[in-house]
C-alpha positions as CSV (number, residue, x, y, z in Angstrom):
1,X,3.4,-7.9,29.4
2,X,6.4,-9.1,27.6
3,X,7.3,-7.6,24.3
4,X,9.3,-10.6,22.8
5,X,9.2,-14.1,23.0
6,X,7.1,-16.8,22.9
7,X,3.4,-15.8,24.2
8,X,3.8,-12.2,23.6
9,X,3.0,-9.0,22.0
10,X,5.2,-9.2,19.0
11,X,4.2,-13.4,18.9
12,X,0.6,-11.8,18.6
13,X,1.4,-9.3,16.3
14,X,3.0,-11.8,14.0
15,X,0.4,-13.9,13.8
16,X,-2.3,-11.0,13.4
17,X,0.3,-9.9,10.2
18,X,0.7,-13.5,9.3
19,X,-3.5,-13.7,8.6
20,X,-3.6,-10.2,6.8
21,X,-0.6,-11.3,4.5
22,X,-2.2,-14.1,3.4
23,X,-5.8,-12.2,2.8
24,X,-3.9,-9.5,1.2
25,X,-2.4,-11.7,-1.2
26,X,-5.8,-13.6,-2.0
27,X,-6.9,-10.1,-2.2
28,X,-4.5,-9.0,-4.9
29,X,-5.1,-12.4,-6.7
30,X,-8.4,-11.8,-7.3
31,X,-8.5,-8.6,-8.3
32,X,-5.5,-10.0,-10.9
33,X,-8.3,-12.6,-11.9
34,X,-11.1,-10.2,-12.3
35,X,-8.8,-7.6,-14.2
36,X,-7.9,-10.7,-16.8
37,X,-11.4,-11.4,-17.1
38,X,-12.6,-7.9,-17.9
39,X,-9.5,-7.3,-20.3
40,X,-9.8,-10.6,-22.2
41,X,-13.4,-11.4,-21.6
42,X,-16.5,-9.4,-22.9
43,X,-18.0,-8.6,-19.8
44,X,-20.9,-6.2,-20.2
45,X,-19.5,-2.5,-20.0
46,X,-22.0,-0.1,-18.0
47,X,-22.3,3.3,-20.3
48,X,-23.3,6.6,-18.3
49,X,-23.2,4.9,-15.6
50,X,-20.1,5.5,-12.6
51,X,-20.6,4.9,-9.0
52,X,-18.0,6.2,-6.8
53,X,-17.8,5.0,-3.4
54,X,-16.3,7.2,-0.2
55,X,-16.6,5.6,3.4
56,X,-19.8,6.9,4.1
57,X,-20.7,8.2,0.8
58,X,-21.6,7.1,-2.5
59,X,-21.8,9.3,-5.9
60,X,-23.8,7.8,-8.6
61,X,-24.0,9.7,-12.1
62,X,-26.4,8.8,-14.1
63,X,-26.1,11.2,-16.8
64,X,-23.4,13.4,-18.0
65,X,-21.1,10.6,-18.9
66,X,-19.1,11.2,-22.4
67,X,-17.9,8.2,-22.5
68,X,-18.2,4.3,-21.8
69,X,-15.3,3.1,-19.6
70,X,-12.5,2.0,-21.8
71,X,-10.7,-1.2,-21.3
72,X,-7.1,0.8,-21.8
73,X,-7.9,3.2,-19.5
74,X,-9.6,1.0,-16.7
75,X,-6.5,-1.1,-17.1
76,X,-3.5,1.5,-16.8
77,X,-5.8,2.4,-14.1
78,X,-6.1,-0.9,-12.4
79,X,-2.0,-0.7,-13.2
80,X,-1.3,2.2,-11.2
81,X,-3.6,1.2,-8.5
82,X,-1.6,-1.9,-8.4
83,X,1.8,-0.4,-7.9
84,X,0.5,1.3,-4.6
85,X,-1.1,-2.6,-3.9
86,X,2.6,-4.0,-4.1
87,X,3.7,-1.3,-2.0
88,X,1.6,-1.9,0.9
89,X,2.4,-5.7,0.5
90,X,6.4,-5.5,0.3
91,X,5.9,-3.2,3.8
92,X,3.4,-6.0,4.9
93,X,6.2,-8.7,4.2
94,X,8.7,-7.1,5.4
95,X,6.4,-6.5,8.8
96,X,6.2,-10.1,9.0
97,X,9.7,-11.3,9.0
98,X,10.6,-8.2,11.5
99,X,7.9,-9.6,13.9
100,X,9.0,-13.2,13.7
101,X,12.2,-12.0,14.8
102,X,10.9,-10.3,18.0
103,X,8.8,-13.0,19.0
104,X,12.4,-15.3,18.6
105,X,13.8,-12.5,20.8
106,X,16.5,-10.8,18.3
107,X,15.2,-7.8,17.4
108,X,18.6,-6.1,17.2
109,X,20.4,-8.4,13.7
110,X,20.9,-6.8,10.4
111,X,18.2,-8.1,8.8
112,X,15.9,-6.2,10.8
113,X,17.8,-3.1,10.0
114,X,17.6,-4.2,6.4
115,X,13.8,-4.7,7.1
116,X,13.2,-1.3,8.5
117,X,15.1,0.7,6.1
118,X,13.0,-1.3,3.3
119,X,9.6,-0.1,5.0
120,X,11.2,3.5,5.2
121,X,11.9,3.8,1.5
122,X,8.5,2.5,0.9
123,X,7.0,4.8,2.8
124,X,8.5,7.5,1.1
125,X,8.1,5.7,-2.7
126,X,3.9,5.1,-1.4
127,X,4.2,9.1,0.0
128,X,4.9,10.3,-4.3
129,X,3.7,7.6,-6.0
130,X,0.1,8.0,-4.2
131,X,-0.3,12.2,-5.6
132,X,0.4,10.8,-9.2
133,X,-1.9,7.6,-9.1
134,X,-4.5,10.1,-7.4
135,X,-4.2,13.1,-10.1
136,X,-4.1,11.0,-13.6
137,X,-7.4,9.1,-11.6
138,X,-8.4,12.6,-11.1
139,X,-8.0,13.8,-14.7
140,X,-9.8,10.8,-16.4
141,X,-12.8,11.5,-14.1
142,X,-12.6,15.0,-15.3
143,X,-12.5,14.3,-18.7
144,X,-15.6,11.5,-18.8
145,X,-17.4,13.4,-16.6
146,X,-19.7,16.9,-17.8
147,X,-22.5,18.1,-15.6
148,X,-24.1,21.1,-15.7
149,X,-22.8,22.9,-12.5
150,X,-20.0,20.9,-11.6
151,X,-16.5,21.2,-12.1
152,X,-14.2,18.7,-11.7
153,X,-10.8,19.9,-11.5
154,X,-8.1,16.8,-10.7
155,X,-4.9,18.2,-8.2
156,X,-2.1,16.9,-7.0
157,X,-1.2,17.0,-3.5
158,X,2.3,15.7,-2.2
159,X,2.3,13.8,0.5
160,X,5.0,15.6,3.3
161,X,3.9,13.3,5.8
162,X,4.5,10.2,4.3
163,X,8.0,11.6,3.4
164,X,8.3,12.5,7.0
165,X,7.3,9.3,8.1
166,X,9.7,7.7,5.4
167,X,12.3,9.7,6.8
168,X,12.2,9.5,10.7
169,X,11.7,5.2,9.8
170,X,14.6,5.4,7.9
171,X,16.8,7.2,10.6
172,X,15.2,4.0,13.1
173,X,16.7,1.8,11.0
174,X,20.5,3.2,11.8
175,X,19.2,3.3,15.6
176,X,18.5,-0.6,15.1
177,X,21.9,-0.8,12.8
178,X,23.6,0.9,16.5
179,X,21.6,-2.1,18.4
180,X,22.8,-4.6,16.2
181,X,26.3,-3.4,16.3
182,X,26.4,-3.6,20.3
183,X,24.6,-6.9,19.8
184,X,27.6,-8.3,17.8
185,X,30.1,-7.2,20.3
186,X,28.3,-8.5,23.4
187,X,27.8,-11.5,21.5
188,X,31.1,-11.8,20.9
189,X,32.3,-10.9,24.3
190,X,30.7,-13.6,25.5
């Protein structure tokens, strides 16, 4: 199996990443349009009902909601989640460009080094930002849901695995940097 060049694993991955990129962009635009409609338009706001969906389990609260969903609080939650989405889009964009270079048989370039470094930094930013977002969402939900016998406690858990992963990716960028320097030297001697 070929890993570099045309009709290789990297060219297939580039196509997959391209499709994922455009689907993510469409999703991001739809989210923004929904948010604008929700803030500017006047859709009926649910009162006394909250539904939280997780993989394999849906929580539906039909009572115990102390206040209706407020547009300003919803907008803040949306902006925070959109920041996480932006980090994901940044990583996806960088991966697309890296795999385009791999499909073009040029893995060791300064451009790839920079892109890998950006992915590492983005992984660390995501690992630091996501606990803040999730904690703020937990605080919001714990303040509006009051059920007898149920205690909701917001928590903050730092993602050390994500920080470690980001550091490993940054180190790999330096390995690619070394490879890029060797490639430049080889190109000058030929």
